[in-house]
C-alpha positions, 0 to 999 in steps of 0.5 A, spaced: 711 445 600 703 447 601 701 454 602 701 453 610 708 450 610 711 456 606 707 461 610 710 458 617 717 457 613 717 465 612 714 467 618 720 463 622 726 465 618 724 471 614 725 473 607 732 478 608 739 475 608 738 473 615 734 467 613 741 464 612 746 468 616 745 475 615 751 480 612 758 481 614 764 485 612 767 482 606 775 481 605 779 479 599 784 474 598 790 475 593 791 469 590 787 465 584 787 458 583 785 453 577 780 448 576 781 441 575 776 439 570 771 433 570 766 431 566 759 433 566 752 430 566 745 430 567 741 427 573 734 425 576 727 428 576 726 433 582 722 430 588 717 433 592 719 439 597 721 435 603 723 428 600 729 426 599 731 425 592 733 419 589 739 419 585 738 414 579 742 413 572 748 409 569 753 405 574 759 409 576 764 410 570 759 408 565 758 413 559 753 419 561 754 418 568 754 425 572 759 422 577 764 419 572 771 422 571 777 422 566 783 418 567 787 425 567 782 428 572 782 422 577 790 422 577 791 417 572 789 410 570 786 406 576 788 412 581 782 415 585 785 422 587 781 423 594 783 416 597 784 417 604 781 424 604 775 425 609 770 430 607 764 432 611 758 435 607 753 439 612 746 440 608 743 446 611 737 446 615 732 440 615 725 439 611 721 439 618 724 445 621 718 449 620 714 444 624 718 445 630 719 452 632 721 451 640 726 446 638 730 449 633 729 456 636 733 454 643 739 458 644 746 455 643 753 458 645 757 459 639 762 463 643 761 470 640 754 470 642 748 465 643 744 463 637 738 459 635 739 451 634 738 452 627 733 455 622 728 453 617 732 457 611 728 460 606 724 458 599 723 460 592 716 464 591 713 457 588 715 453 595 722 450 593 725 450 600 732 451 601 732 445 606 730 440 600 735 444 595 741 443 600 739 436 601 739 434 594 745 438 592 749 434 598 747 427 596 749 429 589 756 432 591 757 426 596 756 421 590 761 425 586 766 425 591 765 418 593 767 416 586 773 420 587 775 415 593 773 420 598 770 418 605 764 422 606 760 424 612 753 428 612 751 431 618 744 429 617 741 423 613 734 425 610 730 431 609 724 429 613 727 431 620 729 436 625 736 440 626 741 438 628 743 444 632 749 448 629 753 446 634 752 439 633 754 440 625 760 443 627 762 437 632 760 432 626 766 434 622 770 435 628 769 428 630 771 425 623 777 429 623 775 432 616 780 434 611 775 439 609 768 440 611 763 445 607 756 447 609 751 448 603 746 453 603 742 458 598 740 465 600 734 469 601 735 476 600 731 481 596 729 479 589 733 484 585 740 481 588 743 475 585 750 471 585 753 467 590 758 467 595 763 463 600 763 464 607 770 463 611 771 464 619 775 469 622 779 468 628 775 469 635 780 466 640 777 460 639 777 453 637 777 455 629 783 459 630 788 454 627 784 452 621 782 460 619 788 460 614 786 453 611 779 455 611 781 461 606 784 457 602 779 452 601 774 458 600 778 461 594 778 454 591 771 453 591 770 460 589 774 459 583 771 452 581 763 454 583 764 460 578 767 457 572 763 451 573 756 454 574 757 461 570 753 464 576 756 471 578 759 474 584 754 476 589 752 483 588 750 484 595 754 482 600 762 480 600 767 482 595 769 478 589 764 473 592 768 472 599 766 474 606 768 472 613 764 471 619 765 470 626 758 469 628 756 462 625 757 456 630 758 452 624 765 455 623 766 458 630 766 451 633 770 448 627 777 444 628 777 442 621 778 447 615 771 449 613 767 454 609 759 455 607 757 456 600 751 461 599 749 458 592 745 464 590 739 468 592 733 463 592 728 470 592 731 472 585 727 469 579 733 467 575 737 463 580 731 460 583 729 457 576 736 454 575 736 451 582 729 447 581 733 444 575 736 437 576 741 438 571 743 445 574 744 442 581 748 436 578 752 442 575 753 445 582 755 439 585 760 438 580 763 445 581 763 444 589 767 437 588 772 440 583 773 446 588 774 441 594 779 436 590 783 442 588 784 444 595 785 437 598 790 435 592 795 441 594 
């Protein structure tokens, strides 16, 4: 990202937690759940900010393939554990949002309030944008889930466009009748803050109410898998035990399918920012998310 582009991004979204949604009161969940282990690996070199990164490597199932899974992890010889399951992945923001402030600042109704259609997201100090990070992780996650038999849909098809609005992002998951949906983000908090957290919906007297309980189960499974798979700490600045509930996010309020947000960490924290710019670590994030989703979907 150029200095001019980064400056525009920071003006539009700010550097506080509000860059990806703001703070809210957290709530704990009582039960702990395990992690389905899968093989790890490495991936391709990073692409320029704002460009879709091409995933390269051995053919699926070959030695060294980061999406390969063991027979046990796949549910046994010749069986794909997520066959018949539909997962919607929502890569937060979009690479050209900062160029279209009028469009993304248009207000939409999220039932509890009116909010901007979308935001630019945050960025690291050296200009690696949240939009590029979420797009890359989402591609990796989609590849892993497909290798395990899932049908996968993304809410955007590149990192070179604008939007879609948060209302449309929810509608895509609803139309797909997804078994699970996940919105991938990274936060923009103070540099001293660190750690990840999972955001789940609250009851609002709206369409999300019937899936609030299921979304909480999904959130807990993803929380556990993410912690074990990435080694990142629970958030030090929001939620409780990396769990947070919100009633102001359109992507959750309007969802009729189980859905969560993952704030993968703090892009303004130097240590986490460095990790997020490593392709191998983004692959680790994707594997961890896939394992959490699989744990939930195989209940």
